N, C-alpha and C positions, 0 to 999 in steps of 0.2 A: 477446409470448407469448400463446398461445391458452389456456393452462391457468393455474389459480391458482398463485401463487408458493408455494414451500415454503421454510421457513427453512434447510433444508440446502443449497438451491441458492445461497444468499447467503453462507454462512459463510466461504469463502476470501476474498471481497472485503471483507466486514466486518472480518475479521482484518487484512488488509493495510491498510485505511484507518485502523483503530484504531491500529496500530503507527505508521503514517505520521504521524498527527496528534500522537502522543506524542513521536516522535523528531525530527521536522523542524519548524522554525519557518516554516511556509508563508506566514504573514501578512506576513513581511518581503519577499516578492517584490514588486518594483515594476512588473513588466510580466508579460503573459501568457507571453512567451518565457522569462523568468527562472523563472517557476513551472513551465513545461514542462521546463526544464533540471533543476530541483530534483527533479521527479517522476521523470524518466529516470534521474538519478543514484541516487535512492533505490531504484528498482526494480532497478537493476543490483546495488546493495548487498544488497537484500533477497533476491534470487534466488541470488546467487553467494557472498557473503562472510559474511553474517549467520548466526550460530549459531542453529539451530532446535531446540527441545526435542524435537519429534517425530522428528527425525533423529539423535537421540543426540548433539547438539551437533556 
């Protein structure tokens, strides 16, 4: 990035990773492939089935 970062630029990713660390036990992954599988499954859940407050659940 050529400009200084703004906290508003980071908020969606900070929110995602905050929820991810709370809801998934990522430290139990024994390999990088297993961790990638866990992340992919959580992203699918987060984007499609998880109830979101801002979308009126």
